[in-house]
C-alpha positions in Angstrom: -19.0 -73.7 -36.0 -15.7 -72.2 -34.1 -16.3 -70.0 -31.6 -13.3 -68.2 -29.8 -12.8 -65.5 -27.2 -10.8 -64.1 -24.3 -11.3 -62.0 -21.2 -8.4 -59.8 -19.8 -8.4 -59.0 -16.2 -6.1 -56.5 -14.1 -7.2 -56.0 -10.5 -5.6 -53.7 -7.8 -6.9 -53.6 -4.4 -5.7 -51.6 -1.2 -7.1 -52.4 2.2 -6.5 -50.7 5.4 -7.6 -52.5 8.4 -7.6 -51.3 12.3 -9.1 -53.6 15.1 -9.0 -53.7 18.8 -10.7 -55.6 21.4 -10.4 -58.9 23.3 -12.2 -60.8 20.4 -9.9 -59.4 17.9 -6.9 -60.5 19.7 -5.7 -56.9 20.8 -4.9 -54.1 19.0 -3.8 -54.5 15.2 -3.4 -52.4 12.0 -2.4 -53.5 8.7 -2.0 -52.1 5.3 -2.4 -54.6 2.4 -2.1 -54.3 -1.1 -2.9 -56.7 -3.9 -2.2 -56.5 -7.8 -2.9 -59.3 -10.3 -3.9 -59.8 -13.8 -5.2 -63.0 -15.9 -6.3 -63.8 -19.2 -9.1 -66.4 -19.6 -9.6 -67.8 -23.0 -12.6 -69.9 -24.2 -12.8 -72.2 -27.4 -15.9 -74.0 -28.5 -16.2 -76.3 -31.6 -19.9 -77.7 -32.5 -20.9 -79.8 -35.4 -24.6 -80.1 -36.4 -25.3 -83.6 -37.6 -28.8 -82.8 -38.7 -31.2 -80.1 -37.3 -32.1 -82.4 -34.3 -28.7 -83.3 -33.2 -25.5 -81.3 -32.3 -22.1 -82.2 -30.9 -19.8 -80.1 -29.4 -16.3 -79.6 -27.6 -15.2 -77.0 -25.3 -12.1 -75.6 -23.5 -12.4 -72.7 -21.4 -10.2 -71.1 -18.4 -11.9 -69.7 -15.2 -10.3 -67.2 -12.8 -11.2 -65.6 -9.5 -9.3 -62.6 -8.2 -7.5 -62.8 -4.6 -8.7 -60.7 -1.6 -8.1 -59.9 2.0 -9.7 -61.3 4.9 -11.5 -59.5 8.0 -10.2 -61.8 10.4 -7.8 -60.7 13.1 -4.0 -61.6 12.3 -3.6 -63.9 15.4 -6.4 -66.2 16.7 -7.1 -65.1 20.4 -7.6 -68.9 21.4 -4.9 -70.7 19.8 -2.3 -68.1 19.3 -1.9 -69.0 15.6 -1.5 -66.6 12.9 -4.4 -66.1 10.8 -4.0 -65.7 7.0 -4.9 -62.3 6.0 -4.3 -62.4 2.2 -5.5 -65.2 -0.3 -4.4 -65.4 -3.9 -6.4 -65.9 -7.1 -7.5 -69.2 -7.9 -8.0 -70.6 -11.7 -9.2 -73.7 -13.4 -9.3 -75.3 -17.1 -12.6 -76.9 -17.9 -12.7 -79.4 -21.0 -16.2 -80.5 -21.9 -17.6 -82.6 -24.7 -21.3 -83.7 -25.2 -24.3 -83.8 -27.3 -27.6 -81.7 -27.3 -30.6 -83.3 -29.2 -34.4 -83.1 -30.1 -35.8 -86.2 -31.3 -38.9 -87.9 -32.3 -40.8 -84.8 -33.7 -39.7 -82.9 -30.5 -41.2 -85.4 -28.2 -37.5 -86.5 -26.8 -35.0 -84.0 -25.7 -31.7 -85.8 -24.8 -28.6 -84.0 -23.5 -25.2 -85.5 -22.5 -22.1 -83.8 -21.3 -18.8 -85.1 -20.0 -16.2 -82.9 -18.3 -12.7 -82.6 -16.8 -11.7 -79.8 -14.6 -8.2 -78.9 -13.4 -8.3 -76.4 -10.4 -5.3 -74.6 -9.3 -4.8 -72.7 -6.0 -8.2 -73.4 -4.8 -9.7 -70.6 -2.6 -11.6 -72.3 0.3 -13.4 -71.0 3.4 -11.7 -72.1 6.6 -12.1 -71.5 10.4 -9.9 -70.4 13.1 -10.0 -72.0 16.8 -11.9 -69.0 17.9 -14.3 -69.3 15.0 -13.1 -66.5 12.7 -13.8 -67.4 9.0 -10.9 -66.8 6.7 -10.0 -68.0 3.1 -6.9 -70.0 2.2 -5.5 -71.3 -1.1 -5.9 -75.0 -0.4 -4.0 -76.6 -3.3 -5.0 -78.4 -6.6 -8.0 -80.6 -7.4 -9.3 -82.4 -10.3 -12.9 -82.9 -11.2 -14.4 -85.4 -13.8 -17.8 -86.4 -14.5 -21.0 -87.0 -16.7 -24.3 -85.0 -16.7 -27.3 -86.8 -18.5 -30.7 -84.7 -19.2 -33.7 -86.2 -20.7 -37.3 -85.2 -21.4 -40.1 -87.3 -22.8 -43.6 -86.6 -23.9 -44.9 -90.2 -24.8 -48.7 -88.7 -25.1 -50.0 -85.1 -25.6 -51.1 -85.2 -21.7 -47.7 -86.9 -20.1 -44.3 -85.4 -19.8 -41.3 -87.5 -17.9 -37.9 -85.9 -17.3 -34.7 -86.7 -15.3 -31.2 -85.3 -14.7 -28.4 -87.2 -13.5 -24.9 -86.2 -12.5 -22.0 -88.4 -11.7 -18.9 -86.2 -10.2 -15.5 -87.1 -8.8 -13.8 -84.0 -7.2 -10.6 -84.6 -5.4 -7.5 -83.1 -3.9 -4.6 -83.5 -5.9 -2.0 -81.7 -3.8 -2.2 -79.9 -0.5 -0.7 -76.2 0.2 1.7 -76.0 3.1 -0.4 -75.2 6.5 -3.8 -76.7 4.9 -5.2 -79.2 7.1 -6.4 -81.6 4.5 -5.2 -84.9 2.9 -4.6 -85.6 -0.9 -7.8 -87.6 -2.4 -10.2 -85.6 0.1 -13.6 -84.9 -1.6 -14.1 -81.1 -2.0 -16.8 -79.5 0.2 -20.4 -79.7 -1.2 -19.5 -82.0 -4.0 -21.6 -85.0 -4.1 -20.6 -88.0 -6.2 -24.1 -88.6 -7.5 -27.4 -86.4 -7.7 -30.4 -86.9 -9.4 -33.8 -84.9 -10.2 -36.8 -86.6 -11.9 -40.6 -85.8 -12.5 -43.5 -86.9 -14.1 -46.2 -84.5 -15.3 -49.9 -85.1 -16.4 -51.7 -82.3 -18.2 -55.6 -82.4 -18.5 -55.7 -80.8 -22.1 -53.6 -81.6 -25.0 -52.2 -78.1 -24.8 -49.0 -77.7 -22.6 -49.8 -74.0 -22.3 -52.8 -74.9 -19.9 -52.4 -74.2 -16.5 -54.2 -77.2 -15.1 -51.7 -80.2 -14.3 -50.5 -82.8 -11.8 -46.9 -83.3 -11.1 -44.8 -85.5 -9.0 -41.0 -84.5 -8.6 -38.1 -86.5 -7.0 -34.8 -85.4 -6.0 -31.7 -87.1 -4.7 -28.9 -85.6 -3.0 -25.7 -87.5 -2.7 -23.4 -87.5 0.3 -21.1 -84.3 0.5 -18.7 -83.1 3.1 -18.9 -79.8 5.0 -15.3 -79.1 4.9 -12.0 -79.9 3.1 -10.7 -82.1 5.8 -12.8 -85.0 5.3 -11.6 -87.0 8.3 -13.3 -84.6 10.7 -15.8 -82.7 8.4 -19.5 -83.0 8.9 -21.7 -84.9 6.1 -24.7 -83.9 4.8 -26.9 -85.1 1.9 -27.7 -88.9 1.1 -31.5 -88.3 1.2 -34.5 -88.4 -1.1 -37.3 -86.0 -1.5 -40.6 -86.5 -3.2 
């Protein structure tokens, strides 16, 4: 089965912004206008080996519009200009995998591998005075594998797991952005996992009485793009 489609965007934005006060860096008045367009195609090819196993390949483009920020044009602490407009970002996602339901519906196994090229990344930044603004940070590449499995060895027991292996790093840095090529993107952990075991007191899985144990592992991730100074979070288990 071959599926193909596309979305066409045209966006027009006009903003008038007036501000004053000590924390706004004094009086300012800005008129901004943005106009942009994009086309995002998608292609999916799938092949059913049999009623239980399906292979697929996909290529799709993603797109986000540009915008204007609300921060003052000049940071009152550092005296440096704060970007007031940021452009669109886009990416191409290439993915292939398998979806299957085996052993008389007792085993579900899904596997996917992906490769993403991300251009003009929109990322949140913060000025010296604490004003939040968005900047186009550069280019990044993401690649990884996701595995999902669910097994019912008996009518009373179900086990499941979902694993994600991910590498998401900057390939280039836009001028003025404080970051380094190969920095890991914010919030993108290299490895995450979620598993569970569930026991039902009756053979019917529609019954509401059951016991369940869940486990989640969140891998280490960074709070900001500049990994050398960013806070880290994650690297913990939850039961």
